[in-house]
N, C-alpha and C positions, 0 to 999 in steps of 0.2 A: 193620265190616270182615269180609267173608265169608272162609271158608276157601279158596274158589276164588281170590279176589283175592290172598291171601297166597301160595298155591302158585304162581300165575302170576308173582308178584313174585320169588319165589326162582328160578324158571326164568329170568326176565329177567336177574336179577343175576348168576347163574352164567355165562350166555352173554355178558353185557356184560363181566364180569371176564375171561373167557377170551379174548374177541376183542380187548380192549384190551391185555391182556398180550402176546398174539401180535404185535400191531401194534408195541408199544414194544420187545419183545424182538427183533423183526426189525430195527428201527432200530439197536439196540445191537450186534447181531451184524454187520450190514453195516458199521457204523463200525469195529468191531474188525478185520474183514477188510480194510478200506480203510486201516488204519494209525492209527486214532484209538481208543485203549483207554479213553477217559474213561468211557463207559457200562459197559464191561466191569468196570472197577475199582470202579464204583459198584454192582455186583451186578445190572445190568439185563439181562444176557444170560441170561435164565432164564424159564421158564414158571411159576415160583413167584410168585404175585401179591404176596407180602408186601413185597419191595423196591420194587415199583411203588406199592403203597399207602403205604408210608413216605414216598416222595418226593412223592406227590400225594394226601394223605388226603381233601381236600375233593372233588377231581375223581373219585376212585375210590370213595368211600363216601358222603359226605354228599349231593352233588348227584344221583347216580343214585337214591338212596332217596327223596329229596324229589321229584324229577321224576316218579318212578313214583307216589308217593302223590298228587301234585297233577294230573298229566297222563295217568297210566296207561301211560306208556312211559318209557324211561330215556335220559338223556343224561349225559355226564360227560367227563372227559379224564384223560390221563396225559402223561408226558414222559420223554424219555431225554436225558441231558446229552451235550454234544459240545464239542470244542475249536474255538472260532471261528477261531483262527489256522490250524488244520489245514484247516478248511472253505474259508478264503480261499486257502490255498496249493494245495489240491486240490479245486477247485469241482466237478469232475465226480464225484469219489469222494463228495463230500458230497451231490451230487444223487442218486446211487444209494442212499446211506444214507437220504435222505428218502423215496425212492420204495419202499424196502423195506417200510415200514409199510403203505401201501395195498396193496402186493403180497400181504402176508400176509392182509389182509382178503379180497381177491379169491380167494385160494386157499381160505379157509374157506367162502366163498360157493359155490365150485365143489364142494367136498366136501359141503356141504348139498344142493346140486342133485343130486349123485350119490346121496346117501342118499334123497332124495325119489323118484328114478326107480327105485332098487332096491326101495323100499317099494311103488311102483306096480306093478312087475313081479311082486311077491309077492302083490298084491291087498290090501295093508294100507292103502295111501293111494290117494286119487283127487284129480283136479284140482277145485278149488272153483269154484262158480258165480261168486262174487265174492271177490276177494282183499283181504287187509289185512296189517298188520304181523304178526299172530299167526295168519294163515290163508292162507299161500301154498300149503299142501297141506292135505288134509282126511283124517281117518281114515275108512276104508271101513266100519269097525265101531266098537264102543264101547271096544275094548281098547287102541287105539293113539293116542288123542287127545292124550295128553301128549307122545308122541314127535313127532306131527305139529306140535304147537304149538312144540316146541323147535326142530325143523328149520326151521320158518317164521321164527321169530325169528332163528335163526342166519343164514339166507339174507338177510333184509331188513336186519338190523343191520349185517352186513358189507358189503352193497351200499351202505348209507348211509355207513359209515365210510370205505370205499375211495374212493367217488366224491367225497364232500365234501372229503376231505383232498387231493384232486388239484386243487382250485381254486387258482389262482396268486396267492393273497393271503396276506400274513404274518398269523399265524404258521403257516399250514397248510403241509403237505409240498409241495404243488404250487408254492409260492413258491420253494423251492430246486430242486425237480425241473425247473423250466422252464429252468434253465441248461444242460441237455443240448441245448437247441435253439439255443444261442448259440455263438459262437466262443470259443476258450479265453481270449482276452484279455477279451472282454466278460463272460464268465462270472466271471472273477477280479474284475473291477471291480464286478459286480453283487453277488458274495458279500461284497465289502468294504464295500458300502453299509450304512448303518444304518437299519433299519426298526423299531427297538425301540419308538419312540413310536407306531407305527401298528398295533401288535399287536391291541389291543382294537377299534379302528376297522375294521381289516381283517377281524377275525372277525365283526363285526356286518354288514359289507357282504357277506361270503361267505355268511352265514346267510340274509340277505335274498334274495340271488340264488338260492341253493340251494333255498330254500323254493318258488320258482317253478319250478325245474327238476326237482325230485324226482318229481313225479307222472309226468313223461314218462320219466325214468330208470327208475322202478319199472315202468311199463307196458312199456317195452322189455325189461327183464329178465324180466318175466312171460311175454312172448311168446317169448323165447328159451328159457325153461324149458319152456314147453308149445307147441312149434311146431305150427301148424295149428289152434289153438283160437281165436286172434284175440281176445284180451282188449281191451277198450276200444272 
């Protein structure tokens, strides 16, 4: 195991942890503002990763490290508790709570894009000839490679987290967020339905579909990041 592999793993994990905590913290904050203090009382309205790790140690520690060691990129999960009775009573508030998580990821992706463009304006970064998870931008010299890698991972990981969680399958955020497109009565009935048994199946189906979609999503994001360069 090389030193470069370990350093890159640390960068991956820090960014994964920060991005996931922002996602779950946004859920918790939106729930509190919408009248459900469950996650707030559980200590989830915070950027401190420890309460989130305590709630989901496997998804926040074990799986990310194993996936990096085996596949050289990180996956994992976290969760924020909420009151199901509140969600059924206020389905639109619950929908906004669900969408707050992906919204936080898109904000981080935009901040990463701004950092990349600031670096390009300063002559520190340049657009890569070919892009990947760890190379959305490239260091113009030898001194900024770590920063370029970190911003690349921040951009792509939050693109993935944001778009994947918008898929309308349980237990993903899009499954609750889709109720914003329904009438109030239909949204209440939908929120009262039970999909607990479909959680794992829904996740597998979402991942199968998303695996086919992500190359197109990544290409679109790349061309929006570098308008006029026409990647793909």
